[in-house]
N, C-alpha and C positions, 0 to 999 in steps of 0.2 A: 315146349320149354322157351320160356321167354328171353328175348332182345337181349346179350350183352351189350350196357352201357360205360362205354370210354368216358373219360375226362379228363377237360382240357380248362388253365382260368379263362383262355379267348378264344372266339370263332371269330374270323374275320370273312364278313361274305364280299368277294370280291377282292382281284389284283391289277384293277386299277390303279394309278399313281397314288390315289385316298389308299387304298385297302394296304398297298405296300410300304407307303411313309408312315403310317398307322406301327404294322408289322416292324419294321425299322428301329419307331419307339420305342417300342413293349423292351425290344429284344436288345437294345440298349443299354435300357434298365434291370434285365435281365429274367423278365417276363417271358417265358413260352408262352406258345400261341400257335392256332393252325388258321391258313390262311386257304382258303378254297374259292376256284373260280370255273362256272362254267362250258365258260370255251377252253378246245383243246387246243389251238392255237395261240401265238402271242398277236398283238398286235402288229400291225406296219404299216410304215406310211405316217407323216409330219403329226397328224390331226391336232393337239393340244399344244404346240409348239412354244408360247410365250410364256415363258418362269421371269414374271416381276421380280424386281430386287428385294421386297421381304421375305418371298420364297426362294432365292439365292441364299439370304443368309440363315436359312432354317435347314439349307441342305448344305451350307459351310455348318453348324453346330454337330450334324447328321455324319461329319465326314465324308460327304460323296460330292463335293464340288469340284475335287481336282479331272475325277471320272467323268464330270459332265463338261468341264471345261475341255476336253478333249474332243467331245462331240457333239461344240455348238456351231451352227451355221451360220449364215452371215447377218452382218449387223443389219440393222433397217433401215433403208437405203434412203434418199429422195425420190419422189414419185414424181414422175413425169407422167402428165396427162394428154391425152389425144383428144382429136376433133371425132365427133360419131354421127356415124360411120367411118370406117376409115382409119387411115394412120398417122396422118398427121398431127405433129405432135404441136401442140399448145406451146406456147414461149417459154412460158418460166417452167422452171420445173421447182414445187413446192416441200417443202421441209417433211423429215417424217411423221409417220403417222402418230408417231406413240414419240411423247416429251421425253429427250435427254440432256441431261444437262452433264456439266464434271464431277467426278463424283468428289465428296466430301469428307474430311475428316471423322465426323457421326453418321456419313452414306458411304459405305465404301462404295458399293453400286448402283451409277447412275441411271444405269438403261436396264430393259430385260435381254435376258438371252432366247437364242432362237433355239433351243434342243427338241427333234422329234419325239415326241411320245412314246413312240418306236423304243426311242434309244435311251429314251429316260429310264423307263419301265427296265429293261435290259440292265441296267447301273445299279437301280436299284436290286432285283432279282437278283442279281451278282452279289450283291452286298448281303443280302440276304442268307445266299446259298454259304458264307461264310463265319455267320453263327447259326449255321447247323438246323437253317429254315427252308424244306423247298415249296413252291407254289404245288398244291394238289390242283392240277389243272382235270377238266372233265368233268367235274365236280360241281353239287348245285342243291341249295337246300330247298327241300319240299314242305316240313311245316317245322312248327316249333310249340310247346309246351311249355309249362310250368309246375316244378313239382320238388317241394321240399326245400326251396332257396335256389335253386339248381333249374338254369332254362334248357329244357332236354332238345336235343335240334336232331332232325330228322333228315341222312342224306343222301343221297344217291347215285349213281355215276350216270355219263353221257353214251357210256357202250355197254354191252352186256357183261365184260369182265367185271364189273367196280361190283362189287358183294353192298348192299344198301347198311347205312350205318347210321347207331343211334351214339351220339355224344353230349352229357351231360355238360355245363358251361357256364360259370359265373359269370359272364357277357359276353354279348354278341352284338358284334356290328356288322349294318348291312351299307355297305358302300360299290354296292353292283347297277350303277345306276337306275335308273326314273322312271322305270314302267309300272310304278304306281302313285306315282305325283302328280295330283290334282295341279294342270298346267293349263295356260292361256297361250292363243295365237302373239305371235310377236307386232305384229302389226296387222291389217286389216286386208293384205293382201294372202288370205289363207290356203288358197290353192296353190301359189308359186312357193316355191324355197330355194335354198344352195345347192352348188355341187362345189364339192370341194377335191382337190387330186393333188398329189406327186406325179409331175412326169417333166421329163427332158426337152428342153424346147430349145430347136436348133437356130441360129440367128437370130438372135432377142438377145440385149445386151444385160450384162447381170453384176452394172453398178449401178442403175436406179430401178424401182419398182416401178411397173406399168400399170396405166388404170384407162380404163375406157368405160365412164358413166354417160348412159344416156338420158336425154332429157324426160323427165319425170310424167310429159305429156304424150311420148310414146309408147309406150310399154314394152322397151325393150332388157335385153338381160346386161350388167352391169359387169362387165372384166375387171378382175385382177388378177396381176402377174406380182408375186414377190419371191426377187432369186435366196435361192438357202444355200447352195452350192455352185460356184462358179465355174471350178473347174468342170465338175459332170453336168453344169451347164441346167440342172433341176432346181425346180420353183412349185413353190406354194402355190394354187391358184383356185383362186376364189371367183365363180359363177353367180351372180346375184339376181333373182326373180324370173327362174327357171319354173314353168308347168313341164312338171313327168307326164305322160303318156300310158309307159311302158310302167314296168314293172321298178317303183323307185327304192325299194330296196337290193338292188342288183341294177346299176343303171350299164347301158353300153362302155366299156372301154374307149371306144372311137369318139362319144360323147364331146369329150373336151375340143375337140380337135373339130369336128362336123361343128359346134356352133362359133367357133371363133371364125370359120371357113366362112360362115352362112352372115356373121354381122360386121368380120372386123377385116376379116382377109387381106393380112400384113403382107405383101409378097418377100415370099423368100422365107419365111415362117415356115417350119414343121414341126411338127411333135412325135416324139417316139410313146409305146404303149405306158401310160401309166401305172404308177410302181402302185399305186393305191386312188380310190375312186368311193367318192358316197356322195349322196343327196341325202338335205339334210332340211324338214319344215324347221323354222325357227320355232322356238317356243322358251317361254319362262315362266317360271312359278317357284313358290315351296314350302316348305312342308310348315304346321303348325307347333310342333315341336320336335327337337330331336332327338327324344328317346324318356325313360322310364322303366324302372326296374329290370335294369339291367340289360338293356338292350337299345342301342344306337342309329341313329341315321349318321352317314357323313357326306362328303361329295356331292358325285349329282343323285344321290339316293334322295337326298334332303332339299336339294335346288336347282335348276338347273335355266342355265339364260343361253340365250344366240352365242357366238364364235366371237364375235367381232368387239368384245372389250378385253377376251383375254382373260376375265376372272374364273371360270368353270372351274378348270383343274387346279389355276391357285387357291381357290377357294378353298376345294376339297383337299386340298393337301395342309391347309394353316387349320381345317376343320380337325384333320388327325393327329396334329403336331399337340393345339390343346388340348385336345382328347388325352392322347399316350400318356404323358406324364400326371395326370389322374387315375387315369384308368392301375398306372407302375402301381402310385402309391397306394391305394385301394389294394391292390391283389396283394402287396406285401402288409398289408394290417396297418400299414404309419399315420392312416389317413383314413379318416371316417369315411363312408359310403355318400353322403351327404354330399361330400367335394364334386365329384360326379353330377350335384346337378346345376354345378357353374358351368357346364360344358353347355347346356341348353341358356342358360343366364345372362354368357360371355356373344358366344359365337348367333344365337338367335338374333341379334340387334344389328352383328356385324351383317349377317345375310340378308335382312332386311331393306337395307341402305343399297348394297352392294348390288341386288334386283331392282332396285327403284333407279339407283345409277346407269347397269347398261339398257334398262329401259327407255334412257330417256338420251342414248346415244346416235339408235338408228343409221339416218345416213348424214352426218354429222364429218364435215372433211376432218376433223382433227379428235387427238383423243384428251380428256382432264389427265394432268399430273395424280389424281388421286388414284389412277389405276394401278399408279406403281406401289399402292398396296403400304406404302411406309405411313402412314399415316395413321392405319386400321388403330385402333384403341379400346379399352374395356375400362375405362375409369369410374363407370358405374357399379363396376361387380363390389358385389357383397364381400369377396375374397383380396381385396386391397386396401390397403391401409396412405394414408398421406397426412403428411402432421406440418406441412408445409401450407401457409394459407395465398390463398388465389380469387382477390375480387375481384379480377378479368371474368373467373366462370360464372360468377352471379349473375350475367347479364343470357347467358348463352343460352339458358332454358335445359328442359330435358335432355342431358349428357349424351345420351343416346341418339341423338339430332345430327352427331356430331360426331358417331363412331367410323366414321369413314376415310376422315379430313384432317388434317394438320388443320389446331388451333391455332387465332390467331396471337400473335405476339413471342411465337415460337417458346411459348411456355412448355414445359415436360414434368408431368404430373403421374402420379401410381397409373397404373394398369394402361400406359404408353409402353410402346415400343423401345426395348433398350439401346439407347447410341453408341456407338462403336467406339474406341476413344487408340488411335495409332500411337506409336515413339513412346511407348511406358517403358523402363529399364528395371532391371530386374537387379537385386544384390548381386548375381551376378555378371552381371553387367553384359544381360542378351536383353538386346532389343523386341520388343512383341508387342499387340494390340490387346485389347480388351475381349474384343471376340474370339481371339485362339485359347482366351482364359475363360471361356466360358463354356457351363457342362451342361448337356442335356441331360444325366441324370444325377445332380444335383442341385438347390438353387446356389446364388454366389451373394456373399455378403460383401460388398465393398465399404470400407467403413475410411472415409474423410477424416484425415485430423493432420495437423500442422504441430502438434504435438503426440512424439511417440507415447511419452508415460507420464500419464494423470489419472486422475481417479476416475473419469467418466469416460475414457476408454478401456482400461480396465472393468469396469464394472460391465460395458457391450461387450466387450468377448466372453465376461462370463457368462453373458444372457446366452451369447448365441451360442455358445458352447453344453447349454442344459436345457437349449428351446427344441435345438433341434436333436430329433434322432441322428444315434452314428451313421453317418457315411452319408448324411443330409443337405450337409451345406459346407463350402468350401468357404475361408473368410479371406479378404485380399485387401493388404492395407493400404491404403492409396495416398500418397507423400508428395508438397511438392518443392524438396528436396533429399536429396539418393538416399534410398533406406539406409545403405554403407553407416550411415552416423548414427542410425537408430539399434543396430543389431537384433532387426524380428527379420524372421520370413515370413515367407506370404507378403511381402510387402515391395512395393516399383511406385519409383518416381517418376511421377506428370512431367515429366520433361518439358513439352512445350504445352504444357496447360488444357490438352485438350478432354481429358476425363473432365476438370474441372469445369470447364466452356459448357462442357454436355451436358453434364448433372447439375449445373447451376450451383454450385460451388466456389465459394470466394476463396481464393489460397492462403489468406491472411484472417480465414476464420478462424477463431479459436475454441469454439466448439465443434465436435464434431459433427461430421453427418451420415446414417446408414442407408445405403443403396442397396435392400433386395430384390436381386433378379432368380426371376421363375426358369425353371427347366425349360421353359419353351420362349427364352429370352423377350420375358414383359418383364416389368418393371409391377414386385408385389409389392411393396413397402418403402417410403421415404420419413425416416424419423429424423431422432435427438437422440435417441438413449436406450438403456436398458430396457426400459416399459416397454416401449414402443416394439423390440425384437418378440419382446413375448406377447403383445398381445397380436401380430403377426401370426407369430410361429402357433397360435392358440386357434388362428381364422383356416390352417391347413394339416394341422397335423392333428392325434389321437394326445389325451393328455400325457403327458409322459411321469412316471413312478420320480418321486423325490427323494 
């Protein structure tokens, strides 16, 4: 008797942050999915702990930011450097490794948050449970075939109680690490690696990071201690440049303490057994394509970089956010399958620049602001539309070369991250921000106009209603004066002009400006009339009957 095949629209392989964010994005859109994880236990420890501002914005859109706020560790502290070997401090205390500035109206998150990967995954798993999706632990993908438009995935369990299963899926996403990824060593010291761990350290200050950097000629390991929780005296410890003679997959719990005693031996400093310890040989690499024919890669399954730039976990989250809304619309039948090709088109150049950027960090004492990820853009994408003129861009050459950075002159172009705008006042006199009004399940259409009732405004509104499928857009009128003067619902008064400033619209402009923001918080279109709305819609959605 042939094996019965169960069916699900989407199967996600791997329940790390990338897989969990993808599942959450789909479920918020009403798309059911399954997510399997070969491990029987959840991760422990800090691991990828730095959540960059752009990822924080995405977690706000997904509704889990308050839970992550409760899990935050200490902010990045100044760095106290010491003579090596020994414990005599070097006089000056350096600034934090990662850049941080004051929040701006358009950029509410100025620096990264430290949230341990274990706690991040716990928050995401709990949110999935509230939506009726549980992780299927101890289950792994063994093979897949294609048959009559479906992918047939064979799944088996890690223990004898699990019955092998064949699942028919429309889409399969691999987010389960870099086992088959072609990589290269991060540096020339291929025999050496990095030891990481979470450990309680007694009699060591928690208001600064501690760093011992050996002269390059001596070949000794470098020690970095970053305080994570002050009350418990828990530190994230990184020891670079060590050679593992024993099993590198299972380092001795006492190794951090013994290495510190051997090379530093600071009086009075003692260690508890680590909560988590791991050895890593830094590698760097990426795939040539992120997917085709219904099968996709995301996160570490598609790219891997050393942890010193804090980009790996964040890039995986952003892979998932880019792919998720597109998958949802294709599964719903409101967008053509060709939309999924833009996942590769948009994300691959960004990943290439990320790999290049991290590859240049190595021993640099500070980190560039690009690592905050607020400048990441898709300006070259075939599904963004911009009717403004930008003479400055003509000298920039290939737009993909600046996929990871802010552009000169503070331009705002379709394909950019949508900026926030606080102090928007609704007709009910409620003060809110644009980020509180954006949605991960539909497009948001901002219609800037100094006149509520005009032929051009009415034409644009009519075009939005007839160009987008039902429930796939929300129009927000943005006025320079209080909306109660105009009598429109879904209208806001840009009290302090933050929205007009961020989106480069003059308050006294007599012609309306349309900004269409995608479900992933990217500006999909900038235009001025009904034809622009219809043109953008034709790039995203299936043709609607008239």
